[in-house]
N, C-alpha and C positions, 0 to 999 in steps of 0.2 A: 520376441519377448519385448513388450512396450518400454520405453525408457521412462525414467521417473523424472516428474516434475511437481515442483514444491511451490506453492502460491502463498505470499506472504501478503497481510492485509496491512492498513494503517493504524494510527492513534484513534480509537474511538470507536473502530470499525470491528468486524466479527470476519472469521471464516467465511461465513454465509455470504459475505460482501461478493464470493466470488462464484457462486453457484452457476451464475446464467454462463459466464466464461468455462466454467468445470465442464458443464453439459457439454460444449461444443468442442472439447479437447478430451474427453475422458473415453472416447472409443479410439483413439489412438496412442495415449499415454497413462502412465500410471501415476494417477495425481493425488498429492497431499496437501490439501489446505489447512494450513497451520493457526491455531489459535494462539495468539501471544501471550507471554505474561502479564497479568495486570488487566487482562481484558475478559470478558465473558468466554467460559469454556476452556481458559487459560490458566496456568499456574499463577498461585497468588504472588504477590512482590513482597520480599522481607524490608523493602525500605526503597530510596530512591533509585529508579532505574538507572541504567547506564545501557551504552550499546554493546560491551561485553555481556551484561547478565542476559539480555535481551537474543543476542546470538547463541549463548549458551543454550537458551531454553528452547531455540528452534534445533540445534543440532542434538539434544536429547530427542525430539520428535522423529528428526530424520533418523536417528541411530534404533530409535524403536521399530521404525518402518523398514531398516534393513537397508536405507538410502546412504551409504558411504558417500557417493556423490550424486549429483542430480540437478536437471535444468531448473535454475531459479527465475522466479518471476514476482515481483514485488511492487506494490504502491505505495507512495508517500514514505513512511516511515519504513515500510516494508522492502521498498525499493534501496532505502538505505542499509538496511538489514542483508538485502541480497548481494549489495558490493561488499560488504565486511566479511560476509560467508565465502563470497570467491575469493576474497584475499587469504582465506584461512584453508583455500586449497577444496572445499566443498562442492564446487560448481562446474558444471559441464559447460553452460551457458549461461549467462545472467542478462535478463531484461528487465529493466529499471523504467517505473513510470512514475516520472514526476518525482524523484525521488527527495526524502527530506534531507536535513544537515549542510545543506547547500550554503549556508551563511559563511561570511568571513569572519565574523567576531559574534560577540553575544547578541543574539536577537531576540526582543521580547514580543515580537509579532505572532508567534507562534502560542506564547501563553495566553495573549489577549484575546486571540480569535477563539481558541479553545474553549476558554473560562467564559467567553461572551455566548458561546454556543450553548454550554450547558446551563447557564441562568436562564436563556428562551424556553431550554426543553424544560426544565424545574418548574418554570411558570405555567408552563402549559401541558404537563404531564396528563392530568386528568382529564383532558380535553382530545387527547391524541386520538383515541379510539374513533372519534368523530371527524374531527379535523383531517384527517388522513384518508377520508372517504372521498375528500375532494382534489381533484386533479390542479388546479391551480394554486390551492394551499401547500400541497406537497413540493411543486416547483420553487414556490417560494420559501418553503421552509429547507430546502435542500439547497437553496442558490449559492451556498459559500463553497459547496464540494461539487457541484454538479449541475450542467447546462440546462438538463432536462429531466428533472426531480421527478416530474410527473410520470415519468418512465418507471418508476417502482411502482410495485401493486400497492395497495393498502396494507397488506400483511408485510410486505417487504420494509414499509417505510416506517412501522412500527417496530419492527425488530432493530432496524439501524438505530431509532431513535431511543430505545429502551437500551441498546448496547452502549450508546454514547452516555447516557446516565448513570451507567453503574461500573464504566471504566473506573481503574485507579488512576483518576486522570493529575492529582497532586504529584504522586511519584513519577510517572509518565512524563510529565512536562520539565523534569529535571535535565531531561534530553537536550532540551534547549542551550544548557550551557555547553553541550559538547560540539563538534563539527566534524563533517566528513572530511576524510582524505587528508593531503593528497596521497594517490596510491599508484604503485608501481604497474606496470603491466601484466596481468594476473596470468598471461599464456592461454586463456581461453577467450571466446567471443563475447562482448558485452555490448549490448544495444542499449542506448539511452534514450528514453521517448518521451517529451514533453507535451503537455495538454494546450492547445490553444487557448482554452477561455478560464485557465487555471487562475484562481483567486485567491489562493491560499499561498502557492508558490509560483509566481509570475516568471516566465522565460527570464525576463531581466528584474533582478541579477540572478536570479537563483540557478536558471539553466546555463545560464553564461559561467557562473561559478562552477557547475558540476563539468562542464567542458574542459576548463583548466585543471581540476583535480583529477579527471580521468580522461585524459587526452587521447588516450587509445581506443575510446568508445565509439562506436557508429551512432551519429546523430540522426534523430528523426521527429518531426513535429505531428502529432496526433491531431487532426482536423476537427474541428466541431463538439469538442468535450471538454469537461471541466477537469476540475483536479482529480476526482475518482472516477475514472472512465468508463469503469465496468458498470457505472450508470446508466452514461449517456449511449454506449455503442459496443456491447460486449463482443460483437462479431469483429469488429476492429480491432478491440484488445487480444481476443484471441488469435487473430491472424498475425497480431504484432509480436507475440509469445511464440507462434508459429515460426515466424521469420527468425526470433533470435536463436530458436531450437535450431532450426535447418543449419544456420551457420554453426553451432557447435557439433553438430552431427556428421558436418562435412558435406551439407546440400547447399 
């Protein structure tokens, strides 16, 4: 029987952000790509988001799928949630891809970045169907989250942009008032993978901070990718997740 694997996306993204990675894993694992509360296809938020509220949302989806525990993999906010769920005893292993939450005090950068992205998208929303036909425009438009945004198809780029427009951003960015960890060793393998060209959470200081708050985690740098590595190199992401799972399966 295939082992369960839960994939958790980041702020403004959707479960569809994983679809190329999921295609590479679906033959070997029972994959659940979740839609987070406050995002398209996810539960609505009743107010300001907290890590606890989002964890509970993922746990409900796991429970409905009959997954008491699973291998967890998450990107950005999803990585932070994967670690929190691991601390709650829901993980067989955890692969954290450039997780959020690695600030040591209140950090206004996240709000500035995501509000800026939303302003740009709102200004160009009517032109998106035309603009996203052009590879260099996709690469420029997604430069904050990906090294090679032109690797998205026109349809993928439009879906990602629309998702970012309709997310409950005001409620979700209250998460900037929280921070991750420190964590005790959860007793299951944790793989902490950072993105070489991360423009949202550069390895210094965010990766360094994560190594302090989760010192038990294995560390890895992912070459040639931006903050959302599923865009740039889905095969690398899939192999990284496989490596984390192998450690959690005794491989």
